[in-house]
ChimeraX commands (.cxc) that place a marker at each C-alpha (Angstrom):
marker #1 position -20.04,5.59,-23.91 radius 0.5
marker #1 position -16.78,4.15,-23.24 radius 0.5
marker #1 position -13.45,6.06,-23.00 radius 0.5
marker #1 position -12.60,3.56,-26.73 radius 0.5
marker #1 position -15.44,4.94,-28.38 radius 0.5
marker #1 position -14.84,8.60,-28.13 radius 0.5
marker #1 position -14.74,9.99,-31.71 radius 0.5
marker #1 position -11.39,11.07,-33.14 radius 0.5
marker #1 position -10.24,13.04,-35.84 radius 0.5
marker #1 position -7.04,12.48,-37.49 radius 0.5
marker #1 position -4.60,14.93,-38.81 radius 0.5
marker #1 position -5.54,13.81,-42.31 radius 0.5
marker #1 position -9.13,14.43,-41.09 radius 0.5
marker #1 position -10.54,10.58,-41.08 radius 0.5
marker #1 position -12.81,9.87,-38.36 radius 0.5
marker #1 position -11.58,6.64,-35.92 radius 0.5
marker #1 position -11.64,6.51,-32.20 radius 0.5
marker #1 position -9.54,3.92,-29.38 radius 0.5
marker #1 position -11.75,1.43,-30.49 radius 0.5
marker #1 position -9.42,1.30,-34.01 radius 0.5
marker #1 position -6.97,0.44,-31.33 radius 0.5
marker #1 position -8.27,-2.14,-29.01 radius 0.5
marker #1 position -6.35,-4.61,-28.75 radius 0.5
marker #1 position -2.60,-2.60,-28.49 radius 0.5
marker #1 position -1.88,-0.34,-25.87 radius 0.5
marker #1 position -1.83,3.44,-26.76 radius 0.5
marker #1 position 0.26,6.14,-25.62 radius 0.5
marker #1 position -1.71,9.27,-25.56 radius 0.5
marker #1 position 0.36,12.70,-25.96 radius 0.5
marker #1 position -0.65,16.14,-26.43 radius 0.5
marker #1 position 2.08,17.83,-28.34 radius 0.5
marker #1 position 3.51,20.90,-30.23 radius 0.5
marker #1 position 6.44,22.04,-32.00 radius 0.5
marker #1 position 7.44,25.05,-30.46 radius 0.5
marker #1 position 7.72,23.90,-26.80 radius 0.5
marker #1 position 10.93,23.01,-24.49 radius 0.5
marker #1 position 9.61,19.71,-24.67 radius 0.5
marker #1 position 9.48,19.01,-28.33 radius 0.5
marker #1 position 12.52,17.10,-28.33 radius 0.5
marker #1 position 10.35,14.46,-26.40 radius 0.5
marker #1 position 9.07,13.47,-30.44 radius 0.5
marker #1 position 12.22,11.80,-30.87 radius 0.5
marker #1 position 11.75,9.93,-28.13 radius 0.5
marker #1 position 8.49,9.08,-28.48 radius 0.5
marker #1 position 8.73,7.55,-32.19 radius 0.5
marker #1 position 12.05,5.77,-30.34 radius 0.5
marker #1 position 8.91,3.74,-28.34 radius 0.5
marker #1 position 6.79,3.81,-31.65 radius 0.5
marker #1 position 9.48,1.75,-33.09 radius 0.5
marker #1 position 10.18,-0.05,-30.49 radius 0.5
marker #1 position 7.04,-1.55,-29.08 radius 0.5
marker #1 position 5.25,-1.66,-32.20 radius 0.5
marker #1 position 5.21,-4.81,-33.10 radius 0.5
marker #1 position 4.53,-5.78,-29.54 radius 0.5
marker #1 position 1.30,-3.90,-29.73 radius 0.5
marker #1 position 1.78,-0.35,-28.75 radius 0.5
marker #1 position 1.05,2.85,-30.77 radius 0.5
marker #1 position 2.16,6.44,-29.59 radius 0.5
marker #1 position -0.91,9.29,-30.75 radius 0.5
marker #1 position 0.03,12.45,-30.99 radius 0.5
marker #1 position -2.83,15.00,-30.28 radius 0.5
marker #1 position -1.50,18.59,-31.15 radius 0.5
marker #1 position -2.99,21.54,-28.55 radius 0.5
marker #1 position -2.02,25.15,-28.92 radius 0.5
marker #1 position -3.76,26.13,-25.75 radius 0.5
marker #1 position 0.01,26.71,-23.86 radius 0.5
marker #1 position 1.76,29.23,-24.93 radius 0.5
marker #1 position 0.56,28.99,-28.76 radius 0.5
marker #1 position 3.50,26.59,-29.10 radius 0.5
marker #1 position 1.60,24.73,-32.07 radius 0.5
marker #1 position 0.29,27.72,-34.08 radius 0.5
marker #1 position 0.46,25.81,-37.06 radius 0.5
marker #1 position -2.19,24.13,-39.75 radius 0.5
marker #1 position -2.59,20.12,-39.72 radius 0.5
marker #1 position -0.19,20.08,-42.97 radius 0.5
marker #1 position 2.84,22.19,-40.96 radius 0.5
marker #1 position 2.06,19.88,-37.59 radius 0.5
marker #1 position 2.55,16.63,-39.69 radius 0.5
marker #1 position 5.06,18.07,-42.20 radius 0.5
marker #1 position 7.18,19.14,-38.82 radius 0.5
marker #1 position 6.82,15.88,-37.48 radius 0.5
marker #1 position 7.80,13.66,-40.87 radius 0.5
marker #1 position 11.06,16.49,-41.42 radius 0.5
marker #1 position 12.25,16.60,-38.10 radius 0.5
marker #1 position 11.62,14.00,-35.56 radius 0.5
marker #1 position 10.83,11.07,-38.52 radius 0.5
marker #1 position 7.65,10.71,-36.83 radius 0.5
marker #1 position 5.76,7.59,-38.02 radius 0.5
marker #1 position 2.99,7.28,-35.37 radius 0.5
marker #1 position -0.49,8.54,-36.10 radius 0.5
marker #1 position -0.87,12.09,-35.20 radius 0.5
marker #1 position -4.88,13.41,-34.51 radius 0.5
marker #1 position -6.50,16.77,-35.52 radius 0.5
marker #1 position -5.71,19.63,-32.85 radius 0.5
marker #1 position -7.18,19.62,-29.82 radius 0.5
marker #1 position -8.16,21.42,-26.68 radius 0.5
marker #1 position -7.13,19.44,-23.49 radius 0.5
marker #1 position -7.78,22.17,-20.37 radius 0.5
marker #1 position -10.86,23.80,-19.44 radius 0.5
marker #1 position -14.54,24.24,-21.24 radius 0.5
marker #1 position -13.89,23.42,-25.05 radius 0.5
marker #1 position -11.36,19.94,-23.88 radius 0.5
marker #1 position -12.01,17.24,-26.23 radius 0.5
marker #1 position -14.04,14.30,-24.80 radius 0.5
marker #1 position -10.83,11.93,-24.77 radius 0.5
marker #1 position -8.60,14.40,-22.17 radius 0.5
marker #1 position -11.58,15.55,-19.99 radius 0.5
marker #1 position -12.18,11.94,-19.50 radius 0.5
marker #1 position -7.77,11.44,-18.98 radius 0.5
marker #1 position -7.72,13.76,-16.71 radius 0.5
marker #1 position -9.64,12.19,-14.07 radius 0.5
marker #1 position -6.29,10.19,-13.77 radius 0.5
marker #1 position -4.19,11.12,-11.14 radius 0.5
marker #1 position -0.59,11.50,-12.73 radius 0.5
marker #1 position 2.93,10.18,-11.70 radius 0.5
marker #1 position 2.87,13.48,-9.16 radius 0.5
marker #1 position -0.30,11.78,-7.41 radius 0.5
marker #1 position -2.72,14.80,-8.44 radius 0.5
marker #1 position -5.27,14.37,-10.99 radius 0.5
marker #1 position -6.71,17.61,-13.48 radius 0.5
marker #1 position -5.81,19.72,-15.76 radius 0.5
marker #1 position -3.03,18.77,-18.57 radius 0.5
marker #1 position -0.16,20.83,-17.11 radius 0.5
marker #1 position 1.80,21.58,-20.10 radius 0.5
marker #1 position 3.27,20.18,-23.36 radius 0.5
marker #1 position 3.91,16.27,-23.67 radius 0.5
marker #1 position 1.55,15.20,-20.85 radius 0.5
marker #1 position 1.36,11.32,-21.49 radius 0.5
marker #1 position -1.36,8.87,-20.73 radius 0.5
marker #1 position -0.48,5.10,-21.32 radius 0.5
marker #1 position -4.11,3.42,-21.83 radius 0.5
marker #1 position -3.46,-0.21,-21.18 radius 0.5
marker #1 position -5.89,-2.62,-23.86 radius 0.5
marker #1 position -8.25,-2.77,-20.09 radius 0.5
marker #1 position -8.60,0.23,-20.45 radius 0.5
marker #1 position -6.06,1.30,-17.31 radius 0.5
marker #1 position -4.70,4.92,-17.99 radius 0.5
marker #1 position -1.34,5.61,-16.00 radius 0.5
marker #1 position -0.54,8.99,-16.15 radius 0.5
marker #1 position 2.83,11.21,-16.40 radius 0.5
marker #1 position 2.98,14.74,-16.21 radius 0.5
marker #1 position 5.59,16.76,-19.07 radius 0.5
marker #1 position 8.42,16.94,-17.67 radius 0.5
marker #1 position 8.79,12.74,-17.38 radius 0.5
marker #1 position 10.81,12.12,-19.93 radius 0.5
marker #1 position 9.30,9.11,-22.53 radius 0.5
marker #1 position 11.56,6.95,-21.85 radius 0.5
marker #1 position 11.53,7.05,-18.36 radius 0.5
marker #1 position 11.71,3.68,-16.47 radius 0.5
marker #1 position 8.50,4.62,-14.86 radius 0.5
marker #1 position 7.00,5.14,-18.79 radius 0.5
marker #1 position 8.76,2.16,-19.70 radius 0.5
marker #1 position 7.23,-0.05,-16.90 radius 0.5
marker #1 position 3.29,1.22,-17.67 radius 0.5
marker #1 position 4.23,0.17,-21.38 radius 0.5
marker #1 position 5.50,-3.02,-20.39 radius 0.5
marker #1 position 2.77,-4.02,-18.10 radius 0.5
marker #1 position -0.05,-2.94,-20.52 radius 0.5
marker #1 position 1.57,-4.80,-23.12 radius 0.5
marker #1 position 1.47,-8.15,-21.01 radius 0.5
marker #1 position -2.18,-7.19,-21.16 radius 0.5
marker #1 position -1.94,-7.65,-25.15 radius 0.5
marker link #1:1,2 radius 0.2
marker link #1:2,3 radius 0.2
marker link #1:3,4 radius 0.2
marker link #1:4,5 radius 0.2
marker link #1:5,6 radius 0.2
marker link #1:6,7 radius 0.2
marker link #1:7,8 radius 0.2
marker link #1:8,9 radius 0.2
marker link #1:9,10 radius 0.2
marker link #1:10,11 radius 0.2
marker link #1:11,12 radius 0.2
marker link #1:12,13 radius 0.2
marker link #1:13,14 radius 0.2
marker link #1:14,15 radius 0.2
marker link #1:15,16 radius 0.2
marker link #1:16,17 radius 0.2
marker link #1:17,18 radius 0.2
marker link #1:18,19 radius 0.2
marker link #1:19,20 radius 0.2
marker link #1:20,21 radius 0.2
marker link #1:21,22 radius 0.2
marker link #1:22,23 radius 0.2
marker link #1:23,24 radius 0.2
marker link #1:24,25 radius 0.2
marker link #1:25,26 radius 0.2
marker link #1:26,27 radius 0.2
marker link #1:27,28 radius 0.2
marker link #1:28,29 radius 0.2
marker link #1:29,30 radius 0.2
marker link #1:30,31 radius 0.2
marker link #1:31,32 radius 0.2
marker link #1:32,33 radius 0.2
marker link #1:33,34 radius 0.2
marker link #1:34,35 radius 0.2
marker link #1:35,36 radius 0.2
marker link #1:36,37 radius 0.2
marker link #1:37,38 radius 0.2
marker link #1:38,39 radius 0.2
marker link #1:39,40 radius 0.2
marker link #1:40,41 radius 0.2
marker link #1:41,42 radius 0.2
marker link #1:42,43 radius 0.2
marker link #1:43,44 radius 0.2
marker link #1:44,45 radius 0.2
marker link #1:45,46 radius 0.2
marker link #1:46,47 radius 0.2
marker link #1:47,48 radius 0.2
marker link #1:48,49 radius 0.2
marker link #1:49,50 radius 0.2
marker link #1:50,51 radius 0.2
marker link #1:51,52 radius 0.2
marker link #1:52,53 radius 0.2
marker link #1:53,54 radius 0.2
marker link #1:54,55 radius 0.2
marker link #1:55,56 radius 0.2
marker link #1:56,57 radius 0.2
marker link #1:57,58 radius 0.2
marker link #1:58,59 radius 0.2
marker link #1:59,60 radius 0.2
marker link #1:60,61 radius 0.2
marker link #1:61,62 radius 0.2
marker link #1:62,63 radius 0.2
marker link #1:63,64 radius 0.2
marker link #1:64,65 radius 0.2
marker link #1:65,66 radius 0.2
marker link #1:66,67 radius 0.2
marker link #1:67,68 radius 0.2
marker link #1:68,69 radius 0.2
marker link #1:69,70 radius 0.2
marker link #1:70,71 radius 0.2
marker link #1:71,72 radius 0.2
marker link #1:72,73 radius 0.2
marker link #1:73,74 radius 0.2
marker link #1:74,75 radius 0.2
marker link #1:75,76 radius 0.2
marker link #1:76,77 radius 0.2
marker link #1:77,78 radius 0.2
marker link #1:78,79 radius 0.2
marker link #1:79,80 radius 0.2
marker link #1:80,81 radius 0.2
marker link #1:81,82 radius 0.2
marker link #1:82,83 radius 0.2
marker link #1:83,84 radius 0.2
marker link #1:84,85 radius 0.2
marker link #1:85,86 radius 0.2
marker link #1:86,87 radius 0.2
marker link #1:87,88 radius 0.2
marker link #1:88,89 radius 0.2
marker link #1:89,90 radius 0.2
marker link #1:90,91 radius 0.2
marker link #1:91,92 radius 0.2
marker link #1:92,93 radius 0.2
marker link #1:93,94 radius 0.2
marker link #1:94,95 radius 0.2
marker link #1:95,96 radius 0.2
marker link #1:96,97 radius 0.2
marker link #1:97,98 radius 0.2
marker link #1:98,99 radius 0.2
marker link #1:99,100 radius 0.2
marker link #1:100,101 radius 0.2
marker link #1:101,102 radius 0.2
marker link #1:102,103 radius 0.2
marker link #1:103,104 radius 0.2
marker link #1:104,105 radius 0.2
marker link #1:105,106 radius 0.2
marker link #1:106,107 radius 0.2
marker link #1:107,108 radius 0.2
marker link #1:108,109 radius 0.2
marker link #1:109,110 radius 0.2
marker link #1:110,111 radius 0.2
marker link #1:111,112 radius 0.2
marker link #1:112,113 radius 0.2
marker link #1:113,114 radius 0.2
marker link #1:114,115 radius 0.2
marker link #1:115,116 radius 0.2
marker link #1:116,117 radius 0.2
marker link #1:117,118 radius 0.2
marker link #1:118,119 radius 0.2
marker link #1:119,120 radius 0.2
marker link #1:120,121 radius 0.2
marker link #1:121,122 radius 0.2
marker link #1:122,123 radius 0.2
marker link #1:123,124 radius 0.2
marker link #1:124,125 radius 0.2
marker link #1:125,126 radius 0.2
marker link #1:126,127 radius 0.2
marker link #1:127,128 radius 0.2
marker link #1:128,129 radius 0.2
marker link #1:129,130 radius 0.2
marker link #1:130,131 radius 0.2
marker link #1:131,132 radius 0.2
marker link #1:132,133 radius 0.2
marker link #1:133,134 radius 0.2
marker link #1:134,135 radius 0.2
marker link #1:135,136 radius 0.2
marker link #1:136,137 radius 0.2
marker link #1:137,138 radius 0.2
marker link #1:138,139 radius 0.2
marker link #1:139,140 radius 0.2
marker link #1:140,141 radius 0.2
marker link #1:141,142 radius 0.2
marker link #1:142,143 radius 0.2
marker link #1:143,144 radius 0.2
marker link #1:144,145 radius 0.2
marker link #1:145,146 radius 0.2
marker link #1:146,147 radius 0.2
marker link #1:147,148 radius 0.2
marker link #1:148,149 radius 0.2
marker link #1:149,150 radius 0.2
marker link #1:150,151 radius 0.2
marker link #1:151,152 radius 0.2
marker link #1:152,153 radius 0.2
marker link #1:153,154 radius 0.2
marker link #1:154,155 radius 0.2
marker link #1:155,156 radius 0.2
marker link #1:156,157 radius 0.2
marker link #1:157,158 radius 0.2
marker link #1:158,159 radius 0.2
marker link #1:159,160 radius 0.2
marker link #1:160,161 radius 0.2
marker link #1:161,162 radius 0.2
view
């Protein structure tokens, strides 16, 4: 099974997979509502709006594994993202990104070497994975802002494949 075939569940309980985004560049991000990095939602939404027409989608994966910073229900998370940051990009069901209970997508993505030269577990909320249509993955650690030149370069390179 390829990375695009891994089953996902949306925040509304619908079944999907990255195959539904096969012709798009996707940025997978583990998100949280009560984190110092939470303001990154605004920049993620900006990327969504700026690049959507060119074949780009942000996918947010709420995660409560880091100091309980995403304790809400799916409804609460969806409401927070919409009202606080105007999020229009798809949100998925809450997942684990590390450990034995890690979602299979994250088990696969964490094999990718990040911008700090290391692979392995997700360090914190808002770790970013840019997945090109050819399934090439570029990984950025949480402190790397969504509008960092390296992230924009990875998005542009992936969009060139669309």
